[in-house]
C-alpha positions as CSV (number, residue, x, y, z in Angstrom):
1,X,0.0,0.3,0.1
2,X,1.3,3.5,-1.2
3,X,2.2,5.8,1.6
4,X,-1.0,7.7,0.2
5,X,-3.5,5.3,-0.1
6,X,-2.7,4.7,3.7
7,X,-3.0,8.5,5.0
8,X,-6.3,8.7,2.9
9,X,-7.5,5.4,4.5
10,X,-6.3,6.7,8.0
11,X,-8.0,10.0,7.4
12,X,-11.5,8.8,6.2
13,X,-11.7,6.3,9.4
14,X,-10.8,9.2,11.4
15,X,-13.4,11.8,10.0
16,X,-15.8,8.7,10.0
17,X,-16.5,9.3,6.7
18,X,-17.8,6.7,4.0
19,X,-15.6,6.4,0.6
20,X,-18.8,7.3,-1.1
21,X,-19.7,10.4,0.9
22,X,-16.1,11.6,0.4
23,X,-16.2,10.8,-3.3
24,X,-19.7,13.2,-3.6
25,X,-18.1,15.5,-1.4
26,X,-15.0,16.3,-3.9
27,X,-16.8,15.3,-6.9
28,X,-15.3,12.5,-8.1
29,X,-16.4,8.3,-8.5
30,X,-16.2,6.3,-5.4
31,X,-14.4,4.0,-7.7
32,X,-11.6,6.4,-8.1
33,X,-11.4,7.2,-4.1
34,X,-11.5,3.1,-3.6
35,X,-8.6,2.7,-6.1
36,X,-6.5,5.2,-4.6
37,X,-7.2,4.1,-1.2
38,X,-6.3,0.7,-1.5
39,X,-3.2,1.6,-4.1
40,X,-4.7,0.8,-7.0
41,X,-4.3,4.4,-8.4
42,X,-1.3,6.4,-7.1
43,X,-0.4,8.9,-7.0
44,X,-3.3,11.0,-6.9
45,X,-3.4,13.9,-9.2
46,X,-2.3,17.3,-7.3
47,X,-5.8,19.0,-8.0
48,X,-7.3,16.0,-6.2
49,X,-4.6,16.4,-2.9
50,X,-5.9,19.9,-3.1
51,X,-9.3,19.4,-3.3
52,X,-9.1,16.6,-0.7
53,X,-7.8,19.6,1.7
54,X,-9.9,21.9,1.3
55,X,-13.2,19.7,1.3
56,X,-11.9,18.2,4.7
57,X,-10.5,21.9,6.0
58,X,-7.4,20.6,6.8
59,X,-4.8,22.3,9.1
60,X,-1.8,23.3,7.5
61,X,0.4,20.5,8.9
62,X,-2.4,18.0,7.8
63,X,-2.1,19.3,4.3
64,X,1.4,19.4,4.3
65,X,1.2,15.5,5.3
66,X,-1.6,14.9,2.6
67,X,0.9,16.0,-0.2
68,X,4.3,14.8,1.0
69,X,2.5,11.3,1.4
70,X,1.4,12.0,-2.4
71,X,4.8,12.4,-3.1
72,X,6.0,9.6,-1.5
73,X,3.7,7.6,-3.3
74,X,5.5,8.3,-6.8
75,X,5.9,4.6,-8.7
76,X,8.0,6.0,-11.9
77,X,11.6,8.7,-11.0
78,X,13.4,10.2,-13.7
79,X,17.0,10.7,-13.0
80,X,19.2,13.7,-13.7
81,X,21.0,13.3,-16.4
82,X,24.1,14.9,-14.9
83,X,24.1,12.2,-11.8
84,X,27.1,10.0,-11.8
85,X,27.3,6.8,-13.2
86,X,27.6,4.7,-10.0
87,X,24.4,6.8,-8.8
88,X,22.5,5.1,-12.0
89,X,24.0,1.6,-10.9
90,X,22.5,2.0,-7.1
91,X,19.3,3.3,-8.1
92,X,19.1,0.3,-10.2
93,X,20.1,-2.3,-7.9
94,X,17.5,-0.8,-5.5
95,X,14.9,-1.0,-8.2
96,X,15.9,-4.8,-8.7
97,X,15.6,-5.6,-4.8
98,X,13.1,-2.8,-3.3
99,X,10.2,-5.6,-3.1
100,X,12.4,-8.1,-1.0
101,X,14.1,-5.5,1.5
102,X,13.7,-6.5,4.8
103,X,12.3,-3.8,6.8
104,X,15.6,-3.3,8.9
105,X,17.3,-2.7,5.6
106,X,14.9,-0.1,4.3
107,X,15.5,1.6,7.9
108,X,19.5,1.4,7.5
109,X,19.0,2.6,4.0
110,X,16.8,5.8,4.9
111,X,19.2,6.6,8.1
112,X,21.8,6.7,5.5
113,X,20.2,8.9,3.0
114,X,19.4,11.3,5.8
115,X,23.1,11.4,6.9
116,X,23.6,12.6,3.5
117,X,22.3,15.7,4.2
118,X,24.7,16.3,6.6
119,X,27.6,15.6,4.2
120,X,29.1,17.9,1.8
121,X,27.9,17.8,-1.9
122,X,30.1,16.2,-4.2
123,X,31.4,17.8,-6.8
124,X,30.3,17.2,-10.5
125,X,31.5,14.4,-12.3
126,X,33.3,15.8,-15.5
127,X,32.2,14.4,-18.7
128,X,34.8,12.6,-20.7
129,X,35.0,13.9,-24.1
130,X,36.3,11.7,-27.1
131,X,39.2,13.3,-28.9
132,X,38.2,15.4,-32.1
133,X,38.9,14.1,-35.5
134,X,41.5,15.9,-37.5
135,X,40.3,17.2,-40.6
136,X,40.6,15.6,-43.7
137,X,43.2,18.0,-44.6
138,X,45.5,17.6,-41.3
139,X,45.4,14.1,-41.5
140,X,48.4,12.1,-42.8
141,X,48.4,9.4,-44.9
């Protein structure tokens, strides 16, 4: 279950609102709310999240949590072209194993990532350029 699916379910339960009622309040189909809640549809659109915040009159803290959980529920990520080669390999290794990680491994990886916030920035990787070919006039035969 995605973080947003969990958040939406808990929010709805805490406020004692049925899926059909929430959907009606927001102008969405109940099946869409259900699919979001069980994690079949994720992430929700930004419009959905903002409408949810408005309709349920969330506190600023709850609104930020809704936005954060929606962001954390992304299934596809795009890597910046400027990241180093070893970062590409790390992301590929994570992708291949993410479904099999033990909760302790996930916790450890998250701790390592949080630790990196206090480390100095890694210098950008220098692109290696291939040597330029000599124009035909300059080439010796």
